[in-house]
N, CA, C and O atoms as a CHARMM CRD file, in Angstrom:
* protein
*
  324
    1    1 UNK  N    -48.60400 -30.98600 -11.40700 PROA 1      0.00000
    2    1 UNK  CA   -48.43900 -29.84500 -12.28700 PROA 1      0.00000
    3    1 UNK  C    -47.49600 -28.79700 -11.67700 PROA 1      0.00000
    4    1 UNK  O    -46.66900 -28.19800 -12.36400 PROA 1      0.00000
    5    2 UNK  N    -47.65400 -28.60000 -10.36000 PROA 2      0.00000
    6    2 UNK  CA   -46.80100 -27.63300  -9.68200 PROA 2      0.00000
    7    2 UNK  C    -45.33900 -28.11000  -9.66100 PROA 2      0.00000
    8    2 UNK  O    -44.41500 -27.31700  -9.83700 PROA 2      0.00000
    9    3 UNK  N    -45.15000 -29.41200  -9.44400 PROA 3      0.00000
   10    3 UNK  CA   -43.78800 -29.94600  -9.42700 PROA 3      0.00000
   11    3 UNK  C    -43.15200 -29.86100 -10.81500 PROA 3      0.00000
   12    3 UNK  O    -41.94700 -29.64400 -10.93700 PROA 3      0.00000
   13    4 UNK  N    -43.95600 -30.03000 -11.84600 PROA 4      0.00000
   14    4 UNK  CA   -43.45000 -29.91300 -13.21100 PROA 4      0.00000
   15    4 UNK  C    -42.95100 -28.49200 -13.48000 PROA 4      0.00000
   16    4 UNK  O    -41.91200 -28.30700 -14.11500 PROA 4      0.00000
   17    5 UNK  N    -43.68600 -27.49700 -13.00200 PROA 5      0.00000
   18    5 UNK  CA   -43.26300 -26.10500 -13.17400 PROA 5      0.00000
   19    5 UNK  C    -41.96200 -25.83000 -12.42400 PROA 5      0.00000
   20    5 UNK  O    -41.08400 -25.12500 -12.92200 PROA 5      0.00000
   21    6 UNK  N    -41.85100 -26.38700 -11.24100 PROA 6      0.00000
   22    6 UNK  CA   -40.63300 -26.20000 -10.45100 PROA 6      0.00000
   23    6 UNK  C    -39.44300 -26.85300 -11.14600 PROA 6      0.00000
   24    6 UNK  O    -38.36100 -26.27000 -11.22900 PROA 6      0.00000
   25    7 UNK  N    -39.65700 -28.06900 -11.64200 PROA 7      0.00000
   26    7 UNK  CA   -38.58400 -28.77900 -12.34700 PROA 7      0.00000
   27    7 UNK  C    -38.17500 -28.01500 -13.59800 PROA 7      0.00000
   28    7 UNK  O    -36.98300 -27.87900 -13.87300 PROA 7      0.00000
   29    8 UNK  N    -39.13600 -27.52000 -14.35500 PROA 8      0.00000
   30    8 UNK  CA   -38.81800 -26.74800 -15.55400 PROA 8      0.00000
   31    8 UNK  C    -38.08800 -25.45200 -15.20300 PROA 8      0.00000
   32    8 UNK  O    -37.15800 -25.05500 -15.90500 PROA 8      0.00000
   33    9 UNK  N    -38.50300 -24.79400 -14.12400 PROA 9      0.00000
   34    9 UNK  CA   -37.84600 -23.55300 -13.70800 PROA 9      0.00000
   35    9 UNK  C    -36.40300 -23.83000 -13.30300 PROA 9      0.00000
   36    9 UNK  O    -35.50400 -23.07700 -13.67800 PROA 9      0.00000
   37   10 UNK  N    -36.17000 -24.89200 -12.54800 PROA 10     0.00000
   38   10 UNK  CA   -34.82300 -25.25100 -12.12300 PROA 10     0.00000
   39   10 UNK  C    -33.97400 -25.63500 -13.33500 PROA 10     0.00000
   40   10 UNK  O    -32.81400 -25.23600 -13.43600 PROA 10     0.00000
   41   11 UNK  N    -34.54900 -26.40300 -14.24400 PROA 11     0.00000
   42   11 UNK  CA   -33.81700 -26.80000 -15.44700 PROA 11     0.00000
   43   11 UNK  C    -33.45600 -25.58300 -16.28700 PROA 11     0.00000
   44   11 UNK  O    -32.35700 -25.50200 -16.83600 PROA 11     0.00000
   45   12 UNK  N    -34.37900 -24.64400 -16.38300 PROA 12     0.00000
   46   12 UNK  CA   -34.11200 -23.41600 -17.14100 PROA 12     0.00000
   47   12 UNK  C    -32.96700 -22.62900 -16.51900 PROA 12     0.00000
   48   12 UNK  O    -32.06800 -22.16600 -17.22200 PROA 12     0.00000
   49   13 UNK  N    -33.00400 -22.48300 -15.21900 PROA 13     0.00000
   50   13 UNK  CA   -31.96000 -21.72800 -14.51700 PROA 13     0.00000
   51   13 UNK  C    -30.60100 -22.40900 -14.68700 PROA 13     0.00000
   52   13 UNK  O    -29.59400 -21.73800 -14.91600 PROA 13     0.00000
   53   14 UNK  N    -30.57100 -23.72400 -14.57600 PROA 14     0.00000
   54   14 UNK  CA   -29.30600 -24.44900 -14.66900 PROA 14     0.00000
   55   14 UNK  C    -28.72500 -24.46100 -16.07500 PROA 14     0.00000
   56   14 UNK  O    -27.51400 -24.60800 -16.24100 PROA 14     0.00000
   57   15 UNK  N    -29.55600 -24.31000 -17.07200 PROA 15     0.00000
   58   15 UNK  CA   -29.05200 -24.34700 -18.44500 PROA 15     0.00000
   59   15 UNK  C    -28.63000 -22.98500 -18.96800 PROA 15     0.00000
   60   15 UNK  O    -28.04300 -22.89900 -20.04700 PROA 15     0.00000
   61   16 UNK  N    -28.91200 -21.92800 -18.23600 PROA 16     0.00000
   62   16 UNK  CA   -28.53000 -20.58800 -18.66800 PROA 16     0.00000
   63   16 UNK  C    -27.02700 -20.40800 -18.51000 PROA 16     0.00000
   64   16 UNK  O    -26.41400 -20.87200 -17.54800 PROA 16     0.00000
   65   17 UNK  N    -26.47500 -19.73700 -19.46400 PROA 17     0.00000
   66   17 UNK  CA   -25.03600 -19.45200 -19.40500 PROA 17     0.00000
   67   17 UNK  C    -24.82200 -18.35600 -18.37200 PROA 17     0.00000
   68   17 UNK  O    -25.35600 -17.25300 -18.48500 PROA 17     0.00000
   69   18 UNK  N    -24.04100 -18.68700 -17.38100 PROA 18     0.00000
   70   18 UNK  CA   -23.78000 -17.68700 -16.34600 PROA 18     0.00000
   71   18 UNK  C    -22.31900 -17.27800 -16.41300 PROA 18     0.00000
   72   18 UNK  O    -21.41300 -18.11100 -16.37400 PROA 18     0.00000
   73   19 UNK  N    -22.12200 -16.00400 -16.51100 PROA 19     0.00000
   74   19 UNK  CA   -20.76800 -15.44900 -16.55500 PROA 19     0.00000
   75   19 UNK  C    -20.56900 -14.56000 -15.35100 PROA 19     0.00000
   76   19 UNK  O    -21.30000 -13.59000 -15.14600 PROA 19     0.00000
   77   20 UNK  N    -19.58100 -14.89700 -14.56600 PROA 20     0.00000
   78   20 UNK  CA   -19.22900 -14.01800 -13.46100 PROA 20     0.00000
   79   20 UNK  C    -18.50600 -12.81700 -14.02900 PROA 20     0.00000
   80   20 UNK  O    -17.90900 -12.88000 -15.10400 PROA 20     0.00000
   81   21 UNK  N    -18.56700 -11.73600 -13.30200 PROA 21     0.00000
   82   21 UNK  CA   -17.82800 -10.56800 -13.76000 PROA 21     0.00000
   83   21 UNK  C    -16.35200 -10.88900 -13.69300 PROA 21     0.00000
   84   21 UNK  O    -15.82300 -11.27900 -12.65200 PROA 21     0.00000
   85   22 UNK  N    -15.71700 -10.71900 -14.80100 PROA 22     0.00000
   86   22 UNK  CA   -14.29300 -11.00100 -14.85300 PROA 22     0.00000
   87   22 UNK  C    -13.55300  -9.71800 -15.18300 PROA 22     0.00000
   88   22 UNK  O    -13.85800  -9.02700 -16.15500 PROA 22     0.00000
   89   23 UNK  N    -12.58700  -9.42700 -14.35700 PROA 23     0.00000
   90   23 UNK  CA   -11.77100  -8.24800 -14.58500 PROA 23     0.00000
   91   23 UNK  C    -10.57200  -8.68900 -15.42000 PROA 23     0.00000
   92   23 UNK  O     -9.73500  -9.46900 -14.96700 PROA 23     0.00000
   93   24 UNK  N    -10.50600  -8.18300 -16.62600 PROA 24     0.00000
   94   24 UNK  CA    -9.41300  -8.53700 -17.51800 PROA 24     0.00000
   95   24 UNK  C     -8.28400  -7.54600 -17.30100 PROA 24     0.00000
   96   24 UNK  O     -8.47300  -6.33600 -17.42500 PROA 24     0.00000
   97   25 UNK  N     -7.11000  -8.06800 -16.97800 PROA 25     0.00000
   98   25 UNK  CA    -5.95700  -7.21100 -16.73600 PROA 25     0.00000
   99   25 UNK  C     -5.06800  -7.19900 -17.96300 PROA 25     0.00000
  100   25 UNK  O     -4.74600  -8.24700 -18.52400 PROA 25     0.00000
  101   26 UNK  N     -4.67600  -6.00900 -18.37300 PROA 26     0.00000
  102   26 UNK  CA    -3.72700  -5.84000 -19.46500 PROA 26     0.00000
  103   26 UNK  C     -2.47400  -5.20900 -18.89100 PROA 26     0.00000
  104   26 UNK  O     -2.54800  -4.28400 -18.08200 PROA 26     0.00000
  105   27 UNK  N     -1.33600  -5.70500 -19.30700 PROA 27     0.00000
  106   27 UNK  CA    -0.06800  -5.13400 -18.85800 PROA 27     0.00000
  107   27 UNK  C      0.05500  -3.72000 -19.42500 PROA 27     0.00000
  108   27 UNK  O     -0.09400  -3.51300 -20.62900 PROA 27     0.00000
  109   28 UNK  N      0.32700  -2.74500 -18.54800 PROA 28     0.00000
  110   28 UNK  CA     0.49500  -1.37500 -19.04500 PROA 28     0.00000
  111   28 UNK  C      1.64700  -1.28700 -20.04600 PROA 28     0.00000
  112   28 UNK  O      2.62600  -2.02600 -19.94900 PROA 28     0.00000
  113   29 UNK  N      1.51500  -0.38100 -21.00100 PROA 29     0.00000
  114   29 UNK  CA     2.53500  -0.22500 -22.04500 PROA 29     0.00000
  115   29 UNK  C      3.91700   0.03400 -21.46600 PROA 29     0.00000
  116   29 UNK  O      4.92000  -0.42000 -22.01600 PROA 29     0.00000
  117   30 UNK  N      3.97100   0.76400 -20.35600 PROA 30     0.00000
  118   30 UNK  CA     5.27400   1.10300 -19.76800 PROA 30     0.00000
  119   30 UNK  C      5.97700  -0.10800 -19.18200 PROA 30     0.00000
  120   30 UNK  O      7.18500  -0.06400 -18.94500 PROA 30     0.00000
  121   31 UNK  N      5.23800  -1.19800 -18.94100 PROA 31     0.00000
  122   31 UNK  CA     5.84100  -2.38900 -18.33800 PROA 31     0.00000
  123   31 UNK  C      5.98200  -3.55800 -19.30800 PROA 31     0.00000
  124   31 UNK  O      6.57500  -4.57900 -18.95700 PROA 31     0.00000
  125   32 UNK  N      5.45500  -3.42700 -20.50100 PROA 32     0.00000
  126   32 UNK  CA     5.48500  -4.53900 -21.45600 PROA 32     0.00000
  127   32 UNK  C      6.89200  -5.02500 -21.78500 PROA 32     0.00000
  128   32 UNK  O      7.11700  -6.22700 -21.92500 PROA 32     0.00000
  129   33 UNK  N      7.82700  -4.11000 -21.90600 PROA 33     0.00000
  130   33 UNK  CA     9.18900  -4.47800 -22.30500 PROA 33     0.00000
  131   33 UNK  C     10.14400  -4.63600 -21.12900 PROA 33     0.00000
  132   33 UNK  O     11.34700  -4.80400 -21.32500 PROA 33     0.00000
  133   34 UNK  N      9.62100  -4.58400 -19.92400 PROA 34     0.00000
  134   34 UNK  CA    10.46300  -4.71900 -18.73500 PROA 34     0.00000
  135   34 UNK  C     10.61100  -6.19100 -18.37100 PROA 34     0.00000
  136   34 UNK  O      9.74800  -7.01400 -18.67700 PROA 34     0.00000
  137   35 UNK  N     11.71600  -6.50000 -17.71800 PROA 35     0.00000
  138   35 UNK  CA    11.98400  -7.89100 -17.32600 PROA 35     0.00000
  139   35 UNK  C     11.21900  -8.24000 -16.04400 PROA 35     0.00000
  140   35 UNK  O     10.71600  -7.37100 -15.33100 PROA 35     0.00000
  141   36 UNK  N     11.15500  -9.53600 -15.78900 PROA 36     0.00000
  142   36 UNK  CA    10.51200 -10.00400 -14.55500 PROA 36     0.00000
  143   36 UNK  C     11.27600  -9.48000 -13.34200 PROA 36     0.00000
  144   36 UNK  O     10.66700  -9.10600 -12.34000 PROA 36     0.00000
  145   37 UNK  N     12.59500  -9.45100 -13.42600 PROA 37     0.00000
  146   37 UNK  CA    13.38900  -8.93400 -12.30800 PROA 37     0.00000
  147   37 UNK  C     13.08200  -7.46200 -12.03700 PROA 37     0.00000
  148   37 UNK  O     13.03000  -7.04600 -10.88000 PROA 37     0.00000
  149   38 UNK  N     12.88200  -6.68100 -13.07800 PROA 38     0.00000
  150   38 UNK  CA    12.52900  -5.27400 -12.92400 PROA 38     0.00000
  151   38 UNK  C     11.18800  -5.16300 -12.19900 PROA 38     0.00000
  152   38 UNK  O     11.03600  -4.34100 -11.29500 PROA 38     0.00000
  153   39 UNK  N     10.23500  -5.97100 -12.58600 PROA 39     0.00000
  154   39 UNK  CA     8.90200  -5.95000 -11.96600 PROA 39     0.00000
  155   39 UNK  C      9.00600  -6.30600 -10.48500 PROA 39     0.00000
  156   39 UNK  O      8.39400  -5.65100  -9.64100 PROA 39     0.00000
  157   40 UNK  N      9.77300  -7.33500 -10.17500 PROA 40     0.00000
  158   40 UNK  CA     9.93700  -7.75400  -8.78200 PROA 40     0.00000
  159   40 UNK  C     10.58500  -6.63800  -7.96500 PROA 40     0.00000
  160   40 UNK  O     10.17400  -6.38100  -6.83300 PROA 40     0.00000
  161   41 UNK  N     11.59000  -5.97700  -8.52600 PROA 41     0.00000
  162   41 UNK  CA    12.23000  -4.86600  -7.82800 PROA 41     0.00000
  163   41 UNK  C     11.24600  -3.73500  -7.55700 PROA 41     0.00000
  164   41 UNK  O     11.25700  -3.15700  -6.47000 PROA 41     0.00000
  165   42 UNK  N     10.40000  -3.41200  -8.52500 PROA 42     0.00000
  166   42 UNK  CA     9.40200  -2.34700  -8.33500 PROA 42     0.00000
  167   42 UNK  C      8.36300  -2.75900  -7.29400 PROA 42     0.00000
  168   42 UNK  O      7.86500  -1.91700  -6.54600 PROA 42     0.00000
  169   43 UNK  N      8.03800  -4.03900  -7.24500 PROA 43     0.00000
  170   43 UNK  CA     7.08700  -4.51900  -6.22300 PROA 43     0.00000
  171   43 UNK  C      7.67600  -4.30500  -4.83200 PROA 43     0.00000
  172   43 UNK  O      6.97800  -3.87300  -3.91500 PROA 43     0.00000
  173   44 UNK  N      8.95500  -4.60800  -4.68200 PROA 44     0.00000
  174   44 UNK  CA     9.61200  -4.43200  -3.38700 PROA 44     0.00000
  175   44 UNK  C      9.65100  -2.96000  -2.98000 PROA 44     0.00000
  176   44 UNK  O      9.49800  -2.63400  -1.80300 PROA 44     0.00000
  177   45 UNK  N      9.85500  -2.07900  -3.95100 PROA 45     0.00000
  178   45 UNK  CA     9.92600  -0.64800  -3.66400 PROA 45     0.00000
  179   45 UNK  C      8.57100  -0.04400  -3.32400 PROA 45     0.00000
  180   45 UNK  O      8.49800   0.93900  -2.58600 PROA 45     0.00000
  181   46 UNK  N      7.49300  -0.62400  -3.85600 PROA 46     0.00000
  182   46 UNK  CA     6.16100  -0.03900  -3.71400 PROA 46     0.00000
  183   46 UNK  C      5.23000  -0.87600  -2.85600 PROA 46     0.00000
  184   46 UNK  O      4.03100  -0.94000  -3.12900 PROA 46     0.00000
  185   47 UNK  N      5.75500  -1.51100  -1.83700 PROA 47     0.00000
  186   47 UNK  CA     4.92700  -2.36100  -0.98500 PROA 47     0.00000
  187   47 UNK  C      3.82700  -1.58400  -0.26800 PROA 47     0.00000
  188   47 UNK  O      2.77000  -2.14000   0.03200 PROA 47     0.00000
  189   48 UNK  N      4.06500  -0.31100   0.00700 PROA 48     0.00000
  190   48 UNK  CA     3.08800   0.49300   0.74300 PROA 48     0.00000
  191   48 UNK  C      1.96600   1.03000  -0.13800 PROA 48     0.00000
  192   48 UNK  O      0.92100   1.43400   0.37300 PROA 48     0.00000
  193   49 UNK  N      2.16300   1.03900  -1.43000 PROA 49     0.00000
  194   49 UNK  CA     1.17100   1.57100  -2.36000 PROA 49     0.00000
  195   49 UNK  C      0.38300   0.40200  -2.95800 PROA 49     0.00000
  196   49 UNK  O      0.86600  -0.28500  -3.85800 PROA 49     0.00000
  197   50 UNK  N     -0.83400   0.18600  -2.44800 PROA 50     0.00000
  198   50 UNK  CA    -1.62200  -0.98200  -2.86800 PROA 50     0.00000
  199   50 UNK  C     -1.98100  -0.97400  -4.34300 PROA 50     0.00000
  200   50 UNK  O     -1.97400  -2.02700  -4.98200 PROA 50     0.00000
  201   51 UNK  N     -2.29400   0.18700  -4.89600 PROA 51     0.00000
  202   51 UNK  CA    -2.69000   0.21100  -6.30800 PROA 51     0.00000
  203   51 UNK  C     -1.51000  -0.12800  -7.22000 PROA 51     0.00000
  204   51 UNK  O     -1.66400  -0.89000  -8.17500 PROA 51     0.00000
  205   52 UNK  N     -0.33700   0.43200  -6.93000 PROA 52     0.00000
  206   52 UNK  CA     0.85400   0.09300  -7.73100 PROA 52     0.00000
  207   52 UNK  C      1.26500  -1.35500  -7.49800 PROA 52     0.00000
  208   52 UNK  O      1.64900  -2.05900  -8.43200 PROA 52     0.00000
  209   53 UNK  N      1.18300  -1.79000  -6.26300 PROA 53     0.00000
  210   53 UNK  CA     1.56300  -3.16200  -5.92800 PROA 53     0.00000
  211   53 UNK  C      0.68500  -4.15700  -6.68400 PROA 53     0.00000
  212   53 UNK  O      1.16900  -5.18800  -7.15200 PROA 53     0.00000
  213   54 UNK  N     -0.57700  -3.85100  -6.80000 PROA 54     0.00000
  214   54 UNK  CA    -1.50000  -4.72700  -7.52700 PROA 54     0.00000
  215   54 UNK  C     -1.15000  -4.78200  -9.02000 PROA 54     0.00000
  216   54 UNK  O     -1.16800  -5.85400  -9.62500 PROA 54     0.00000
  217   55 UNK  N     -0.83800  -3.64400  -9.59600 PROA 55     0.00000
  218   55 UNK  CA    -0.45800  -3.60300 -11.01700 PROA 55     0.00000
  219   55 UNK  C      0.79700  -4.42500 -11.25000 PROA 55     0.00000
  220   55 UNK  O      0.86000  -5.21800 -12.19000 PROA 55     0.00000
  221   56 UNK  N      1.79700  -4.23600 -10.39500 PROA 56     0.00000
  222   56 UNK  CA     3.03600  -4.99200 -10.53500 PROA 56     0.00000
  223   56 UNK  C      2.81800  -6.48500 -10.30700 PROA 56     0.00000
  224   56 UNK  O      3.42700  -7.31200 -10.98500 PROA 56     0.00000
  225   57 UNK  N      1.95400  -6.83200  -9.35700 PROA 57     0.00000
  226   57 UNK  CA     1.70500  -8.23900  -9.05500 PROA 57     0.00000
  227   57 UNK  C      1.05200  -8.95000 -10.24700 PROA 57     0.00000
  228   57 UNK  O      1.46400 -10.04900 -10.61700 PROA 57     0.00000
  229   58 UNK  N      0.03600  -8.32100 -10.84500 PROA 58     0.00000
  230   58 UNK  CA    -0.61200  -8.94600 -12.00800 PROA 58     0.00000
  231   58 UNK  C      0.31900  -8.97500 -13.21800 PROA 58     0.00000
  232   58 UNK  O      0.29500  -9.92700 -13.99900 PROA 58     0.00000
  233   59 UNK  N      1.13000  -7.94700 -13.37200 PROA 59     0.00000
  234   59 UNK  CA     2.11500  -7.94100 -14.45900 PROA 59     0.00000
  235   59 UNK  C      3.11300  -9.06500 -14.25700 PROA 59     0.00000
  236   59 UNK  O      3.46900  -9.76700 -15.20300 PROA 59     0.00000
  237   60 UNK  N      3.56400  -9.23300 -13.02400 PROA 60     0.00000
  238   60 UNK  CA     4.49000 -10.32100 -12.66900 PROA 60     0.00000
  239   60 UNK  C      3.88100 -11.67000 -13.02200 PROA 60     0.00000
  240   60 UNK  O      4.55800 -12.53000 -13.58400 PROA 60     0.00000
  241   61 UNK  N      2.61400 -11.85700 -12.69900 PROA 61     0.00000
  242   61 UNK  CA     1.94400 -13.12400 -12.99100 PROA 61     0.00000
  243   61 UNK  C      1.83900 -13.35600 -14.49600 PROA 61     0.00000
  244   61 UNK  O      2.16200 -14.44200 -14.97600 PROA 61     0.00000
  245   62 UNK  N      1.39800 -12.36600 -15.23200 PROA 62     0.00000
  246   62 UNK  CA     1.22900 -12.55000 -16.67800 PROA 62     0.00000
  247   62 UNK  C      2.56000 -12.75800 -17.39600 PROA 62     0.00000
  248   62 UNK  O      2.65100 -13.57800 -18.31000 PROA 62     0.00000
  249   63 UNK  N      3.58300 -12.02500 -16.99000 PROA 63     0.00000
  250   63 UNK  CA     4.89700 -12.19700 -17.61600 PROA 63     0.00000
  251   63 UNK  C      5.48100 -13.57500 -17.27700 PROA 63     0.00000
  252   63 UNK  O      6.11600 -14.20800 -18.12100 PROA 63     0.00000
  253   64 UNK  N      5.26600 -14.02900 -16.05700 PROA 64     0.00000
  254   64 UNK  CA     5.75400 -15.35600 -15.65900 PROA 64     0.00000
  255   64 UNK  C      5.04800 -16.45100 -16.44100 PROA 64     0.00000
  256   64 UNK  O      5.66700 -17.42500 -16.86900 PROA 64     0.00000
  257   65 UNK  N      3.74100 -16.27900 -16.62100 PROA 65     0.00000
  258   65 UNK  CA     2.98500 -17.26900 -17.40000 PROA 65     0.00000
  259   65 UNK  C      3.43900 -17.29800 -18.85200 PROA 65     0.00000
  260   65 UNK  O      3.59800 -18.36800 -19.44100 PROA 65     0.00000
  261   66 UNK  N      3.64700 -16.11900 -19.42500 PROA 66     0.00000
  262   66 UNK  CA     4.04100 -16.09600 -20.84100 PROA 66     0.00000
  263   66 UNK  C      5.44100 -16.66200 -21.04300 PROA 66     0.00000
  264   66 UNK  O      5.75900 -17.14800 -22.12800 PROA 66     0.00000
  265   67 UNK  N      6.28200 -16.60700 -20.01100 PROA 67     0.00000
  266   67 UNK  CA     7.62500 -17.15700 -20.10000 PROA 67     0.00000
  267   67 UNK  C      7.67900 -18.62600 -19.65800 PROA 67     0.00000
  268   67 UNK  O      8.74100 -19.24800 -19.69400 PROA 67     0.00000
  269   68 UNK  N      6.53300 -19.17400 -19.24100 PROA 68     0.00000
  270   68 UNK  CA     6.47300 -20.54300 -18.70500 PROA 68     0.00000
  271   68 UNK  C      7.49400 -20.75700 -17.59600 PROA 68     0.00000
  272   68 UNK  O      8.12200 -21.81200 -17.50100 PROA 68     0.00000
  273   69 UNK  N      7.64300 -19.74000 -16.76700 PROA 69     0.00000
  274   69 UNK  CA     8.57300 -19.77100 -15.64000 PROA 69     0.00000
  275   69 UNK  C      7.78300 -20.19300 -14.39600 PROA 69     0.00000
  276   69 UNK  O      7.22400 -19.35800 -13.68500 PROA 69     0.00000
  277   70 UNK  N      7.75000 -21.49300 -14.15300 PROA 70     0.00000
  278   70 UNK  CA     6.88100 -22.04100 -13.11500 PROA 70     0.00000
  279   70 UNK  C      7.24600 -21.57800 -11.71100 PROA 70     0.00000
  280   70 UNK  O      6.36700 -21.39900 -10.86800 PROA 70     0.00000
  281   71 UNK  N      8.51400 -21.38700 -11.45900 PROA 71     0.00000
  282   71 UNK  CA     8.93200 -20.90500 -10.14000 PROA 71     0.00000
  283   71 UNK  C      8.37200 -19.49800  -9.88600 PROA 71     0.00000
  284   71 UNK  O      7.84600 -19.21500  -8.80900 PROA 71     0.00000
  285   72 UNK  N      8.49100 -18.63700 -10.87800 PROA 72     0.00000
  286   72 UNK  CA     7.95600 -17.28300 -10.73400 PROA 72     0.00000
  287   72 UNK  C      6.43700 -17.25500 -10.76800 PROA 72     0.00000
  288   72 UNK  O      5.82900 -16.38200 -10.14800 PROA 72     0.00000
  289   73 UNK  N      5.81000 -18.18500 -11.47400 PROA 73     0.00000
  290   73 UNK  CA     4.34800 -18.25000 -11.46800 PROA 73     0.00000
  291   73 UNK  C      3.85000 -18.51100 -10.04700 PROA 73     0.00000
  292   73 UNK  O      2.90400 -17.87400  -9.58600 PROA 73     0.00000
  293   74 UNK  N      4.48800 -19.44000  -9.36900 PROA 74     0.00000
  294   74 UNK  CA     4.09900 -19.75200  -7.98800 PROA 74     0.00000
  295   74 UNK  C      4.29700 -18.53200  -7.09800 PROA 74     0.00000
  296   74 UNK  O      3.42400 -18.20000  -6.29500 PROA 74     0.00000
  297   75 UNK  N      5.42900 -17.86800  -7.23500 PROA 75     0.00000
  298   75 UNK  CA     5.69000 -16.66900  -6.43700 PROA 75     0.00000
  299   75 UNK  C      4.68300 -15.56300  -6.76100 PROA 75     0.00000
  300   75 UNK  O      4.22000 -14.84500  -5.87500 PROA 75     0.00000
  301   76 UNK  N      4.35800 -15.44400  -8.04400 PROA 76     0.00000
  302   76 UNK  CA     3.42100 -14.39000  -8.46000 PROA 76     0.00000
  303   76 UNK  C      2.03100 -14.63300  -7.89300 PROA 76     0.00000
  304   76 UNK  O      1.37000 -13.68900  -7.46000 PROA 76     0.00000
  305   77 UNK  N      1.57700 -15.87800  -7.88900 PROA 77     0.00000
  306   77 UNK  CA     0.26300 -16.17200  -7.31100 PROA 77     0.00000
  307   77 UNK  C      0.23300 -15.83800  -5.82500 PROA 77     0.00000
  308   77 UNK  O     -0.82200 -15.49700  -5.29300 PROA 77     0.00000
  309   78 UNK  N      1.37000 -15.93200  -5.15100 PROA 78     0.00000
  310   78 UNK  CA     1.41800 -15.56800  -3.74500 PROA 78     0.00000
  311   78 UNK  C      1.39000 -14.06700  -3.53300 PROA 78     0.00000
  312   78 UNK  O      1.07400 -13.61500  -2.43300 PROA 78     0.00000
  313   79 UNK  N      1.70800 -13.28300  -4.54700 PROA 79     0.00000
  314   79 UNK  CA     1.69800 -11.82400  -4.40500 PROA 79     0.00000
  315   79 UNK  C      0.39600 -11.19100  -4.85000 PROA 79     0.00000
  316   79 UNK  O      0.06400 -10.08600  -4.41900 PROA 79     0.00000
  317   80 UNK  N     -0.35000 -11.87900  -5.71000 PROA 80     0.00000
  318   80 UNK  CA    -1.61500 -11.31900  -6.22500 PROA 80     0.00000
  319   80 UNK  C     -2.64400 -11.34300  -5.11000 PROA 80     0.00000
  320   80 UNK  O     -2.79800 -12.34800  -4.41600 PROA 80     0.00000
  321   81 UNK  N     -3.33500 -10.25100  -4.94500 PROA 81     0.00000
  322   81 UNK  CA    -4.36700 -10.15000  -3.90200 PROA 81     0.00000
  323   81 UNK  C     -5.64200 -10.78300  -4.38700 PROA 81     0.00000
  324   81 UNK  O     -6.63600 -10.80400  -3.66000 PROA 81     0.00000
């Protein structure tokens, strides 16, 4: 009886939908119409500012993905923290 309760508890836990906290990033309006080259240039200029660098890095990744630019996607994944 005790093993049945344990099995049911484990089965219940495993069947529950678990969602990790996901941070959804949206490209800021000021960067939506900018080119990938512009984003890369701003990343180079703001290497010391972690918050700006992070925004530019995620923007670089999303813009590269939307353009199906695989070379830039690889580079962008290397810049995202």
